[in-house]
C-alpha positions in Angstrom: -15.4 -25.6 16.3 -13.0 -24.4 13.7 -9.5 -23.2 14.7 -8.2 -20.0 13.2 -4.7 -18.5 12.7 -4.2 -14.9 11.4 -1.0 -13.8 9.6 0.1 -10.9 7.5 0.2 -8.1 10.0 3.2 -5.7 10.2 4.4 -2.2 10.2 3.5 0.0 7.3 3.5 3.7 6.5 0.3 5.7 6.0 -1.1 5.1 2.5 0.4 1.6 2.3 -1.3 -1.8 2.0 -1.3 -5.1 3.8 -3.2 -8.4 3.3 -4.2 -10.4 6.3 -4.9 -14.1 6.1 -7.1 -16.2 8.3 -6.2 -19.9 8.0 -8.8 -22.4 9.3 -8.6 -26.0 10.3 -10.7 -28.5 12.1 -14.0 -28.1 10.4 -15.2 -27.5 6.9 -14.4 -23.9 6.4 -17.0 -23.3 3.7 -19.7 -23.8 6.3 -18.6 -20.8 8.3 -19.1 -17.1 7.9 -16.0 -15.1 8.7 -15.7 -11.8 10.5 -12.7 -9.4 11.0 -12.5 -7.3 14.0 -9.8 -5.0 15.5 -8.9 -3.8 18.9 -6.6 -0.9 19.8 -5.1 -0.4 23.3 -7.7 0.8 25.7 -10.6 0.5 23.2 -13.3 -2.0 22.7 -13.2 -4.6 20.0 -14.8 -3.2 16.9 -16.2 -4.7 13.7 -14.2 -4.2 10.5 -15.6 -6.5 7.8 -17.4 -9.8 7.3 -18.3 -12.3 4.6 -21.1 -14.8 4.5 -20.3 -18.5 4.2 -21.4 -18.5 0.5 -19.2 -15.4 -0.2 -22.2 -13.8 -1.8 -22.5 -11.0 0.8 -19.9 -8.8 2.4 -20.1 -6.1 5.1 -17.9 -3.3 6.1 -17.5 -0.7 8.8 -18.0 2.8 7.5 -14.5 3.6 8.6 -12.9 1.1 6.2 -15.5 1.0 3.3 -13.8 1.6 0.0 -10.3 0.9 1.5 -10.6 -2.7 2.7 -11.8 -5.8 0.9 -12.9 -9.1 2.6 -12.7 -12.3 0.6 -12.4 -16.1 1.0 -10.9 -19.0 -0.7 -12.6 -22.2 0.5 -10.3 -24.4 -1.5 -7.4 -23.1 0.7 -9.5 -22.9 3.9 -8.5 -19.2 4.2 -10.1 -15.9 4.6 -8.5 -12.6 3.6 -8.6 -8.9 4.5 -7.0 -6.7 1.9 -6.2 -3.3 3.4 -5.3 -0.3 1.3 -4.8 3.4 1.9 -4.0 2.6 5.5 -4.2 5.3 8.1 -2.6 5.6 11.6 -6.1 5.2 13.0 -6.1 1.6 11.6 -3.4 0.6 14.0 -4.7 -2.3 16.1 -4.6 -6.0 16.7 -6.7 -7.6 13.9 -8.6 -10.8 14.7 -10.6 -13.1 12.5 -13.6 -15.0 13.8 -15.9 -17.7 12.4 -19.5 -18.7 13.1 -21.6 -21.5 11.5 -24.4 -19.2 10.2 -25.1 -15.6 9.9 -25.5 -12.6 7.7 -26.0 -8.8 8.1 -26.0 -7.4 11.6 -25.3 -10.8 13.2 -21.8 -10.7 11.7 -21.1 -7.3 13.0 -21.3 -8.2 16.7 -18.2 -9.9 18.1 -20.4 -11.6 20.8 -22.0 -13.7 18.0 -18.7 -15.5 17.2 -17.5 -18.5 19.0 -14.2 -19.2 17.2 -11.4 -16.7 17.2 -7.8 -16.5 16.1 -5.0 -15.1 18.3 -4.8 -11.8 16.3 -2.1 -10.1 14.3 -0.7 -6.6 15.0 -1.0 -3.9 12.3 0.9 -0.7 12.9 0.5 2.3 10.6 2.9 5.2 11.0 2.2 8.7 9.9 
């Protein structure tokens, strides 16, 4: 399996931006689709965004569509989540995940991912 480490979280005011990174090691990163999920205290883990292993398709939760952009740089073994126009409701621990295959709905369910990072905290103040 691939090992994942997130970075880039922090504290930001509403309307601000952050870019999260998901650095991979252990396996060929280009073989993996990448998903981003978030979990707020007392809430279930929810889908945020995903990108197929080719990078040709991306998926977003309705709550972040138009504000977040998922991308990948296979030469750097890194996935990214650019977050803009952040809202207090975006406050959560953000986690990246990887799976060997997948597209569409498969990438929107956290149960379909075997490899996970430890998460990075994003806090948005009003």
